N, C-alpha and C positions, 0 to 999 in steps of 0.2 A: 254713445257708441256709434250711432248713425252719423253724427257729425264728424267723428274721427275717420270713419270709412270714407265719407264724402271728401274730406281733406286729402286722404291718401290717394283717392281716385284722381283728384285735381292735380296732385304732384306728379303722378304717373303719366297723366295726359300731357302735362307740361314737358316732362322729360322726352316723351315720344315726339312731341311737336318740335322740340329743339333738335333732336336727332334727325328728324325728317328734313328740317330746314338746312341742316348741315350737309346732308346728302345732296340736296338740290342746289347747294351753293348759294342759298338765299340769306344766310345769317349776316354776311358783310353788308348786304343791301339794307337789312333791317336796322343795323346799328351804326353804319358809317354815314356820316353827314358830309356830302360832297361840298367842298369849299373851292371857290375860285379866287384867283389872284385879282387885284384891281384891273390889270390889263385884260384878263379874261372876261371880267364883268363888263368892261367897256366894249369888248367885241360882241358879247351877247346882246348888250343894249343896242348896239348899232344894227345887228341883224333883226332884232325885234322891231325897231323903228322902221327899218327898210320894209319889212313885211306890212306894217300898218300903213305906210305911205303907198305901197303898191295896191293894197286893198282899196284905199280911198280913190286912187287913180282909176282902177277897174270899175268901181261903182259909179263915179261921178264925172269922169272926164269924157268929153265928146270923142276923144281919140282912143277910148278904150276898145280893145279888140272883141269884147263880149257882144254876143248877139242881143238884140233888144229884150227878148224874152228871158235871157239869162241875167241880164243886167237888172231887170226888175226884181228878181228873187235872190240876187247875189248877196251873200253874207260873209264872204272871205274865201281866199284860196286855202288849199290844204297843204300842210307841211309836216315833215318829220320833226321830232324834237331836235333842238340844236345839239350838235355833237362836235365839240372842238377837236376831237381826234381825227376828224375828216377835214381839217384845215391845214394847208401846207404852204410853206414859204420857200422861195429860192429863185435861182436864175433860170432863164430859158437857155437851153443849149442851142445856139444858133446853127442853122444849116447854111453852108456856103454854096448856094445855088441861086440862079436867076431863072430857072425853068418854071414856066407857068403851068400850074395844075388847074383842075376844074372841080368845083364843089357842086354837086347836083342839088336841085331843089325838089320839093315835094310835088310840084306841078310838072307835068311832062313838058320837056323842052326848056325848063329853067336850068340853065348852065351858068355858073358863076366863076369867072377867072379868079384865081387865088395863088398866092405864093406860099410854098411850104417854108414857113418862117423859122420854125425850130421845134423843140419838144421840151416838155416838162417832166422831169423824173421825180418820183416821190416814193417813199418807203411806208408801207402800211402793213401792220401785223407781220413784220419780218420779211415781207416780200417787196420787191421793187417793181414799179409799174411806170409806164411811159405814155404820155398823151401828146399827140402831134398838134401843134398850133399853126394856124394859117393866118396870113394877112390878106384880107379880101381887097381886091383891086377895084376901087370905086372912083366914080367921078366927083362925088361929094367930098370937098376938102375937110368938112367937119368930122367925117368918119375915117379920115386918112390913117389915124393912129390906132384904129380899132383892130384887135386881134381876135380871131374866131377860134374858140375852144368849145367844140361840141363833142359829146360822148354818149354812149349807151352803157348799160350795166345790167346786172341780173334782175333788176326791178323793172326794166323797160318793158312796157306792154302788160305789166301786171299791176304794180303799185304806182308806176310813173308813166309818163307819156311814151308811147311806143316808138315815136320818131326820135327820141333822144332829148337831152337837155343841154343847156348852154351855161357857160360861165364867162362873164365879161372880163376881158383883159385889155389894158390900154398900153401901147408901146411907150416905154420910158427909157431915158438915157442911162439909168442905173442898172438896167437889166435885172431888176429884182421884182418878183411878182408874188402875189398871194392867190393861190388856187383854193378857194373855200367852197366845198361842196354844199355847205349850208346855204349858199347863195345860188346854187344851181336852179335854173328856172326853165319853164316850158316856152318854146317859141309860140308866136301868135297863132299858128295853124292848129295848135292844141285847143283853141277856144272858138275858132271861126274858120270854116272851110274856104272862105274866099281868099285867105292868105296862102302864100307859098313860102316855105321856109327851107333853109339850108339843112341838108341831111349830114349828120356827123359821119366821117369816114369809118369804114369797118375796122380799121386798125385802132380806133379809139374806143373799142369795146372793152370795158373793164370786167374781168371774170369773177366779180364778187358783187353782192348787193350794196349799192351806195345808198344807205338809209339816212340820207340828209338832203335838205333842200325841198323843192317843191314836188308835191305828188300830182297824180293825174287829176285833171279837173272833171272832164266828162267826155264820153265818146260822141263823136258827131257822125 
């Protein structure tokens, strides 16, 4: 008799649990196994390898931006889980202008000439957003094709570096780019106060939390 009652209690508990999970929207997460296409697996593998190589550089390379005391205890940078919904592809809408703009640096008096090269449009959760891309005017020919895409979002100063994060873009003749927020990274001044870094323009603030890419390392 007691065993029967115990079994009845277990079934009632299970029913309550399933109903609760349904209310919280957790049942799909419990039973659905997310599968990736071979292309997606390749992208994920690239991002993971990139993170491992960057950790190795930060820990071992003499050009690492880490302070000596941080380098000694460094075990790896902090990242959000990879989220391919925050990876976008498409062209840059070029701006027909030769007017020189200025990107400010984090250090007083650090003013960097730049050309407003174009902007990248993307659709996320049914809303369209735009990020302005600059071409930094440099004397170094090796950096001639580098395009500056810096941004802030609703995680800035909370979970990510307050000065904003960067995504690397290289000018190409096909005008086709990948803006992958999983590769968003902190500038060197996030690790070491002796660096001065370009400040993303205010127009490149995204009004939602970009929970992808690199998180804050530490406050200096």
